[in-house]
C-alpha positions, 0 to 999 in steps of 0.5 A, a space after each residue: 555437467 549441464 549448463 543452465 539455460 540463460 533466462 531472458 531478461 525482462 524488457 522495460 516497456 515504459 508503462 506506469 501502473 500508478 500516478 507518478 504526478 505527485 504533489 511536491 515532486 519537481 515534475 508535478 503538474 496540477 492537471 496532466 494532459 495524459 490523465 485528464 483525457 482518459 482518467 486512468 493510467 496505462 490504458 487499463 480502463 479502470 476509473 480513478 480512485 476519486 471517481 469510485 463510489 463512496 462506501 456505504 456505512 455498512 461496508 465501512 463498518 465491515 471494513 473497520 471490523 475486518 481491519 481490527 480483527 486482523 491488527 488487534 492481536 498484533 497490537 496486543 502482542 507488541 504491548 505485551 512484549 513491551 510490558 514483559 521487557 519493562 518488568 524484566 528490566 525492573 526486576 534486573 535493576 532492582 
């Protein structure tokens, strides 16, 4: 019988990939010195979400259309299942 080689465990390097300075938390500081200087987290060079360019109306319309095309069938399925369940309960208790 062969023994499986041990997998190396992941080492935590302490980086954070998102802003942990959230309003309402006990450690919240309105202007954290680490992000105030760089404007990003973990030194990745990407700008904050606040500093990103606004979407044009055409882009916003395209994003809304994509969102609706993905989620509308799901919504219709849930509503149809609810109606079917209500009809079955009504028939059962009649």
